[in-house]
N, C-alpha and C positions, 0 to 999 in steps of 0.2 A: 415717371410722372413729373411734369414740369412743376417747379416751385411756385408757390403763391407769392405774388409780388404786391408791394404796397408803397406808394410814394411817401417820403417823410421829409420834414424840414427841421432845422435847428434855428431857433429864434431867440433873440434877447428882448424881453418884454420890459416896458417902462424905461426904455433908454434907446437912443439912436447909435450908441457905441457898441461894437461887437464885444467889448470887454466890460460893459456896464450892465445894469439892470439884472433881470432874473432870467436865466436860460430855461428854455422849454423845448422838448421834442414834440413835434406834431406828426401823427401817423394817420393817414387816411385808410382806415380799416373799420368795417362795420362792427361797432362795439356791442351791439345787441345780439349778434349771432355767434360770437366767439366766447368760450368760457373765460372768466376773468383770470383764471390760473395761467392761461396761455398769454393773455395780455400782460400779466405781471412778469412773465419770463422775457417778453419783448422789452418791457420797461427796464428790467435788470441789465439787459444787454446795452441799451442806449444810455443808461446811467446819467440821466439829467435830473435836475431838481424836481421836475414834473414831466410826465409823459402823457400827452393828450391824444386820445383816440376819437376820431370824427368819422362818421359815415361818409363814404365817397359819393353817394347818390343823394339827391334832394328828396325830402319828405313832402307830403302834400301841404300846400299853403294857399290861403284864400287871396293872397296878394302877391303879384309877380315881383314886387319890389322887396318882399320879405322872404329870405331863404330860411329853410328849416332843416336841421340835421340832428342826429343823435350825437351825444358826447359822453366820454367817460375818462376818468383821470386815474393815474397810478403814480405812487411814489417810486423812487429808484430802487427801493428794497422790494418792490412787487406788491405792496399793499395798496388797496383802493383808497382814493381820496374822494369824499362826496362832492365837494365843490372846490374849484381852484380858479381864482380870478386871473392870475397871470397866464395860466394855460388857456383860458378863454380869450384873453387879449391876443395871445400869440395866434390862436386859430382865426380870430377875426382879421388880424393884420394880413395873414396869408390869403385868406379867402376873398377879402375885398380887392385883392390884386389879381385874382384869377380872371382870364378873359371872358368866360361865360357869365361870371358875376358882374363884371364891369359892363358887358353888353346889355344886360337887363336893367342896369341902373339900380341894383340892389343897395339899399341903405341900411337895412337891419338884418341881422342873422340871429335866429332863435335856436338855441341849443337845448335839446331835451336830455336831461340826465336820467340815469337808471332808477332814481328815486322819484321820478315824476315831476321834478322841478324844471323850470325854464330859466336858462341863463341867456342874457341878451347882449349882443355886441352891435353898436351903432357907429356908422361911419360919420365922422365930423368933417367940417369943411377945411380945417387947417392941418390935415394929415394925422390928426389924433383919432384913436378909436376909443369909444366910451363903452365900458361894460357896466352892467347893473346887477347888484347882489342884494339879497335880503338884508335889511338893517336889523341889528340886534337891539334889544332893550337890555342894556347892561344890568346885571344883577348884583345885589349887595353881597359882600362877603363879611361874615361875622368877625368880631374882634378876635375871637378864639382862633378862627381859621387863619386870619391875618398873622397872628402870632406864630402859628405853625409854619406858615410859608416863609417868614422872615429869615430863619437860619439857612434855608435852601438858597434863597436869593443872595444872602451875604457870602455864602461859600462859592456860588457861581461867579460873583463879581470879585471875590478875593478881598473884600473890605466891608465895613459897616455902611450899608447903602441907606440913604435918606429916602423914605417912601412917603409919597403924598396920599396915594389912594390905591386900593385894589378892588377890582370888579371882575365878575365872571361874565361869560358870553351869553347868559340867559338861555331861553329855551331853544333858540336857533343854533347857538354855538356853545353847547354845554361843556365841551372839553377845552375851551379857551379860557385863559385868565389874562387880564390886562393889569399891569403894574405901572402906575404913574410915579416916576421918580422926581425928586426935587430938581428944579431947573438948573441948580448948580452942579448936578452930577453930569460928568462928561460921558454921555451915552455913546457917542460916536467913537471916542477914544478908549473906551473900556474893553479890556480883554475878558471875555466871558467863557467860563468852563461850563458849557451847557449840560454836561453829564451830571452835574450836581442838581439838575432840575428833574431828574428821572422819577423821583418818588414824591412829587408835589401833589399828585392826584389829578393833574391836568396834563394834556398832551401838547397843547400849543401855548407858549408863553410870550406875551406881547409886552415889551417895555417901551415906555414913551415919556417924553418930557416936552415942555414948551420949546419952541425952536429958538436957538441963538441967532439964527439967520432971519432977518426981517422979511425975506421973500417967502417964508413958510410959517404956518401957524404952529405946527408941531412936528417932531421927528420921532422915529420909532425903530425898533429892531424886533425880530421874531426868532425864537428858538424852539426846536422840537426834537429832542434827542431820540424820541420814539420813531418819528417818521423820516427824519433827514439824517444822512450820513455825516460823519465828522467834517467840519466843526459844528454840525447840527444847527446851522443858521439858514433861514430862508432869506435870500438877498432882498427880495421885494415881495411882500405878502399882501395880496389884495384883500383876502377875506379878513385879515386883521383890522382893516379899515372899516369893516362892517360894525365893529365895536368902537374903534377909535373915533370915527366920525360922530356918532351920537354923543360920546363922552365929551369931546372937545366943543362941539356945537353948543351943548348944554352949559358947559363950564364957562365959555366965552360969551354966551348970549348971542350966538350967531343965528340969524334968521334962516329958516328952512329955504333951500333953493339958492342960497348965496354961495358963491364959489370959495373954496378954501384950498390952499396949496399945502402939500405935505411932502416930507422927504423920509425915505428909509435910509439909514446911515450905516448900513453894512459896508463891507470892504468894497463891494461893487457899486452899491448905492442905486437909488432910483427916485424919480419925481412923479408925483401924482396930482391931478386936478380933481377935486372932490366936490360933489353936490349931494347933500342929504335932503331927500324928499320925504318929509315926515308923513304927508298925506298918502303917498303910495307905499310907505314903509320900505323904501329902497335907498341904497347908497350907489351913486353913479360915479364911477372912477374913470377919468380920462388919462390916456397915456399913449406913448409912441412905442414902436417896436421895430426891430431890424432883423431881416432874414440873414442868417450867418452861413447856412449850408443847405443843400438839398440833395436828395438821393433816392435810391430804391432799396427796400428791404426784400430779401429773398428768404422764404420760409418753406 
């Protein structure tokens, strides 16, 4: 029996450098017809921060300029990720360059998740791809819970960290926690032992400060020792900005729809252009991506 083959790509999202941004593997394999256990095994072999599976064939669309596909995401440990922004950006970047997509003048790709949500990638005129994710309504964290979190954070940073605010991800991102540090804290230069965050009760830990660089409004880093292998940091986390954008727009009094620039200050780093659309309840993230490698999987 001949092996099943599937084309794959390695992409760096939110960067034009092969050594920057957030790496993602993209595999064109129908995610709705293959048990996730098998997809997870493929993800473990590819061992990228996220592995995105996209259906190789188009789904029905009412508009020839709008492409529709199924999508599913896996962490490198083989666990499913409900939503992944940089995986969506990587898929959009690759697909907008495909001859059949270019020939039809496709400007929007709608990705259907296994949970019934729709993720959207839009081709912008300047070489950027814009993805759209549901905006969170950041939830309050009680003083008691803040006090419980503080020792974990201090141990992770190896010092007494000055905290300005702590919020959770609300109903849409309940396993996320956002910690705003004092602007004097050197977030980019901090060495973080993310294993110390294992027992906080949250899976995704987003740290942020106002930006020391006037070109950006805020900077951030994201750690998830449960989902990401050592050093447990997501180089550029799109979904984190679904919480960060509402927080910083409200804090700075920024009008809905006004562009904000942000940076993730991991070792690889990444830059994002952000629009919060309060009327639609969406965060629109613009970024660039670069294809690093292509190939075929044989299964």
